[in-house]
N, C-alpha and C positions, 0 to 999 in steps of 0.2 A: 705721161704727165701733161704734155702740151695739149693733147686732145681733151683731157679732163678740164684744163684751164679754159680752152676754147668753148667747151660745152657750158661751163659755168658763166663765161662772158655772155653767151647767147641767152642763157637763162636770166641773167641780171638785166640784159637789155629789154627783154620782153616781159620780165617780171613773172610772178606766179600767176597761173591761170585763175581768173575770177570765176566765181559761181554765185548764184542767187539762192537764198533760202527764205522762202515765204512761210511765215507762221500765221495761219488763218486765225487761230484762237487769240493770239496776242496782237494780231493785226499790225504786223510790221514785216518788212523785207530787209534782210541783211545782205550786204555785198561782202563776200568772203574772198580772200586771196591768200593762198598758202596756209589755209586753216585759220587765218586771223580775220576778224571782222574789221573792215575798213570803212564801212558806212552803213547806217541804218535809217530807214524811212518809215514813217507811219503810213498805213494804207487802209482803204476800204476793200472789203471782199464781197463775194456773192451772198445774197440773201438766202434764207431757207427755201429750198425748192429749186434754187438757181446757184448752188454752191460752186465756188471756184474748184476746179478739178484738183485732186490730190495725186501726187506721184512724182516721178522723175521725168523731166522734159528738157528741152533746150530752146534757146531763142531761135525762132524760125523766120522772123520778119521784123524789120526796123523801118519805120516810116516817119519822116518829118512832115508836119502839117497834114495829118491824115484827113480823109473824107470819111465821115461816119454814115453808115447806112443802117436804118432801123431794121432789126432782124425779122420783124413780122410784117411791116408795111412796105419796106423797101425805100422809104423816104430817105433822101440823101441830104446831109448837112455839110456844106463846104468848110474848109479851114477857117478859123477865126474864133472870136471870143465866145460864140454860142455853140461851138462844136463840143459835144459831150466827151470827146477823146482828148481834148486839150491840144497841145502842140506836138505831142510825141506818142507813138504807138510801138510797143515792144511785144510782139506776138510770141507765145510759147506753146500754144495748144490749139489743135483744130480737129474737129470730128464732124462727120457728115451723117450722124444718126438722127438729127433733128432734136428738138427739145420742146417741152411744154410745161406750163406751170403758172401759178398765180404770181404776179409781179408786185403785189401790194395794192394795185388798183384794178387790174383786170386779168383774166386768164388769157395767156398768150400761147399760141402754137407756132413754132418756128420749124419750117421744113427745110431740109437741106443742111448745108454746112454752117457750123458756128465756130467762132474763134474766141479764145481767151488770151488776154495779155495784160501787160502793165500799160497804163496811160494816164495822162493828166486829166484834170476835171475842172470845169468852171464852178462846180458845186463843192466849195471848200469844206463846208460843214459835214459833208458825207464821209470825209476821211476819218478813219477810226471806227466806222460802222460796218455792219453786214447789210448792204443795200443794193449791190450791183446785180447784173444778170450773169455773173460768173467772172467778170473781169476784175482787175486789181487797180483801183484808183489811187493816184497820188496827187499831192499838190502839184500844179503844173511846173513850178520851178524845180521840184524834186524829180519829176518825170524827165525834164531836160537833163538834169545832172545824171540820173540813172542811165539814160540813153547814151551818154558819153562814156560810161563805165563798162558797157557790154558790147558784144559783137555777135554776129551770127554764130550759132553753135555754143554760146555760153550756157553751161548747165544751169537748170532751174529745178529746185526741189521744193515742192509744195507740201507742207506738213498739215495734218488735220487741225 
């Protein structure tokens, strides 16, 4: 009985494990804990041809004030108000197969590794749309809040 109470105390201290559930079609991400939704945020997802990957993943990278590097040109944008990643990056997917497709303005070919993740955006009007190159955009204040709710290894499920 004492061991059971000790295990329960540890569980209460750490709380139920959180997980993220991204619904691409409805364009929102839910933060779940113990099977209950504790927070929901509107998002932008990948455009046709650059869809946000579907499946089961986990948070693999957490970065405050990230530097953005253009996937095709290599141009780097430092942290600040013009950074397309906003003030937080929460990476959950990486592949090194390369990618190509029309981005709405031009045909891009990206060689090497590409990453997908949740991040803030200075383009607030894009949230709720399918406009990214596979990432999940949030209002920057929501990205900062989400960043505080997850840790490395947090499960991420992306629904079609």
